[in-house]
N, C-alpha and C positions, 0 to 999 in steps of 0.2 A: 769919911768913906775912904776905904783903902784903894789905892791906885795900883792896877796890875798891868803887866805887859805879857802877852801870850805870843809865843813864836812857834810856828809850825809851817812847814812847806806844803803840807796837805791842806788845801783851802777848805775842804769839807769838814775835816776834823777841827780846824781852827774856828770855823763858823759855829759849830756845835758847842765847843768849849766857851767861846765868847758869849754866846746867847745864854748858856746855863749860868755863867758867872754874873752876867748883867741882871738876869732874873733873880739872882741871889743878892742883888743890890751892891755889886762891886763896880767901881769905875774901871772900865776895861779898854785898853788899847791893844792893837794886834799888829803883827808883822809876819809876812809870808816867807821871809828869808833872813839870813844873817846880816847882810849889809843894811837892810831896812831896820832890823832890830837895833843894831849898833847906833844908827842915826837917832832913833827914838831915845835910846839910853843917853846919848850925848845931850839931847835937847830937853829931857824931862827927868823928874825924880819919880821913882816907882817904889812901892812898898814890897811888891812881890813880882818876881820874874818866873814865868812858867815857860820852859823851853823844851822843844824836841831836841834830841841829841844828834841824830843822823840826818843831816841836811847838806845839800850841795853848797858850794862856795865857802861859806863859813859855818862850821858845825856848832852845835850847842855848847860844847866844852869851851870853845873860844868865847862864845857869848857870855857864859857864866864868868869866865875870868875877867872880861872887860866890865861886866856889870858890877862885880864885887870891887874891882879896882876903882870904879867911879862912885860907888856908894856902899860903904862898909855895912850899912844897916839893912840893905836889901835882903829879903828872904828869897830862896831859890828852890823851885820845884822842877826837877828834871823828869821828862817823860820820854819813853821810847818803846817801840815795838821791835827793835832790832832791825836788821837789814838782811839782804840776800845771803851774806856770808857770816853774819854776826848774830849773837844772842842778845836780846834786849837787856838781860840781866848783866852781862859784861859791860855794856855801854852805861847802864845805870850805876854800876859799881864805880866806873871811871868818873862819872858825874859826881858821886859822893866824895871821891878823892879830890875833885876839882873845887869843892866848896858847896855843892848842893845841900840843902837842909832836909830835903825829902825827895822821894822818887815814886813814880807810878809807872807800871808797865802797861802799855797798850795791849788790848783794849781795856778801858776802864769805864765805869758808869759815871754820868754827870754828878751824881750824889757823892761819889768817892772824891771827885775833883773838888767839889765845893767844901766837903768836910776837911780835906787836906789843906786847902787854901785858908779856911778859917783857923785851923789849928796853927798854921805857920804865922798867922797875923795876930795871934793872941799876945 
């Protein structure tokens, strides 16, 4: 069973994503912020990282960098809805340049998330 780490500072979005992926039979861990995510990455091996980009403290781009540095085989799915002054597409483009393997712009359906996760883990 593939092991996933989901990172999002919006706890409601995080809960929906985690539940959908668990129902699709993934082994899911979650983190509500960058520091928590980095601690999980230090302590565990994951097959897939799903991270929001725009977060306080440590953003998703830094999390992607650290995850890839600690595990060259990890797949990365970047997600974002943008922010008050930013377009989600610009953030997702930056994520692709930072090493993300795929992107999803919020809002997305749980089925899109599951399909993308499965494709990245093939």
